[in-house]
C-alpha positions as CSV (number, residue, x, y, z in Angstrom):
1,X,19.6,-8.8,-17.6
2,X,16.2,-9.9,-16.3
3,X,13.8,-8.1,-14.0
4,X,14.3,-10.8,-11.4
5,X,18.0,-9.7,-11.3
6,X,17.1,-6.1,-10.4
7,X,16.5,-4.9,-6.9
8,X,14.0,-2.0,-6.3
9,X,16.7,0.4,-5.1
10,X,18.6,-0.3,-8.3
11,X,15.9,1.5,-10.2
12,X,15.0,4.2,-7.7
13,X,16.4,5.2,-4.3
14,X,15.0,8.3,-2.7
15,X,17.7,10.8,-1.9
16,X,15.4,12.9,0.3
17,X,16.2,16.0,-1.9
18,X,12.6,17.1,-2.1
19,X,12.7,17.8,-5.8
20,X,9.6,15.6,-6.3
21,X,7.9,17.9,-3.9
22,X,8.5,20.9,-6.2
23,X,5.6,22.1,-8.2
24,X,5.8,20.3,-11.5
25,X,2.1,20.0,-12.0
26,X,0.9,19.6,-8.4
27,X,-0.3,16.9,-6.2
28,X,-4.0,16.1,-6.6
29,X,-5.7,14.7,-3.5
30,X,-8.9,12.7,-2.9
31,X,-11.5,13.3,-0.3
32,X,-10.2,10.4,1.8
33,X,-6.7,12.0,1.6
34,X,-8.1,15.3,2.7
35,X,-9.7,13.7,5.7
36,X,-6.4,11.9,6.7
37,X,-4.1,14.9,6.2
38,X,-6.6,17.2,8.0
39,X,-6.7,14.8,11.0
40,X,-2.9,14.5,11.0
41,X,-2.5,18.3,11.3
42,X,-5.4,18.6,13.7
43,X,-7.6,20.7,11.3
44,X,-11.1,20.1,10.1
45,X,-11.3,19.2,6.4
46,X,-12.8,22.5,5.3
47,X,-10.2,24.6,7.1
48,X,-7.5,22.3,5.7
49,X,-8.7,22.8,2.1
50,X,-9.0,26.5,2.6
51,X,-5.6,26.9,4.0
52,X,-3.5,24.3,2.3
53,X,-5.1,23.5,-1.0
54,X,-5.9,25.0,-4.4
55,X,-8.1,23.9,-7.2
56,X,-6.9,23.1,-10.7
57,X,-9.1,21.7,-13.4
58,X,-11.9,21.3,-10.8
59,X,-9.7,19.0,-8.7
60,X,-8.2,19.7,-5.2
61,X,-4.5,19.7,-5.0
62,X,-2.0,20.5,-2.3
63,X,-0.9,24.2,-2.5
64,X,2.7,25.3,-3.1
65,X,4.6,27.6,-0.9
66,X,6.3,30.7,-2.4
67,X,9.5,28.6,-3.0
68,X,7.3,26.3,-5.3
69,X,7.7,23.3,-2.9
70,X,4.6,21.6,-1.5
71,X,3.3,23.4,1.6
72,X,4.2,20.4,3.6
73,X,7.9,20.2,2.6
74,X,10.2,21.5,5.3
75,X,13.5,19.7,4.5
76,X,11.4,16.5,4.8
77,X,7.7,15.7,4.3
78,X,5.9,16.9,7.3
79,X,2.8,14.7,6.5
80,X,4.9,11.6,5.5
81,X,2.7,9.1,7.4
82,X,-0.4,10.3,5.5
83,X,1.1,11.6,2.3
84,X,-1.1,11.3,-0.8
85,X,-1.1,8.2,-3.0
86,X,0.4,10.3,-5.7
87,X,3.4,10.9,-3.5
88,X,3.7,7.3,-2.3
89,X,3.8,6.0,-5.9
90,X,6.6,8.3,-7.1
91,X,8.3,7.6,-9.5
92,X,6.3,4.5,-10.4
93,X,3.4,6.4,-12.0
94,X,1.1,5.4,-14.9
95,X,2.3,8.2,-17.2
96,X,5.6,6.3,-17.6
97,X,3.6,3.4,-19.1
98,X,1.9,5.7,-21.6
99,X,5.1,7.4,-22.7
100,X,8.4,6.1,-21.5
101,X,10.0,9.4,-22.2
102,X,8.4,10.6,-19.0
103,X,10.8,8.4,-17.0
104,X,13.7,10.3,-18.5
105,X,12.0,13.7,-17.8
106,X,11.5,12.7,-14.2
107,X,15.1,11.5,-13.9
108,X,16.3,14.9,-15.1
109,X,14.6,16.3,-12.0
110,X,15.2,13.5,-9.5
111,X,18.7,12.3,-8.6
112,X,17.3,9.0,-7.3
113,X,15.9,7.8,-10.6
114,X,18.2,5.6,-12.7
115,X,18.2,5.7,-16.5
116,X,21.3,3.5,-17.2
117,X,19.4,0.2,-16.9
118,X,17.8,-1.2,-20.0
119,X,14.5,0.6,-20.8
120,X,12.6,-2.8,-21.0
121,X,13.6,-3.6,-17.4
122,X,12.5,-0.2,-16.1
123,X,9.2,-0.4,-18.0
124,X,8.5,-3.9,-16.7
125,X,9.3,-2.9,-13.1
126,X,7.1,0.3,-13.4
127,X,4.3,-1.8,-14.9
128,X,4.5,-4.2,-12.0
129,X,4.4,-1.4,-9.4
130,X,1.6,0.5,-11.1
131,X,-0.5,-2.7,-11.5
132,X,0.1,-3.4,-7.8
133,X,-1.6,-0.1,-7.0
134,X,0.9,1.0,-4.3
């Protein structure tokens, strides 16, 4: 099997379960993302950060609700048009390239991630997506 034989939804197909929105480490956001999300929810950036974010390791991240899901998960992502880059990239993230075991960990949490394809094909596809900088 070659990468050219594999279609994107054969490696990952979002099931809209929201499991990726559950707090496994949090979603870090940039200043630009703060501006976009704040505008999307009609809040000024400072109010947005105060009400919807927390700080971890000196970085701003989206806060989690009591159910451990992102504050913006309500059966679907309520900020989908402006969701952070980290969310847009899922599950094609750089940590998979550093340690392929991460793909299998993520797959145990996400029903849309396939692990039954050859590891080399998955690695090649992830590398292609990461380098493309989604």
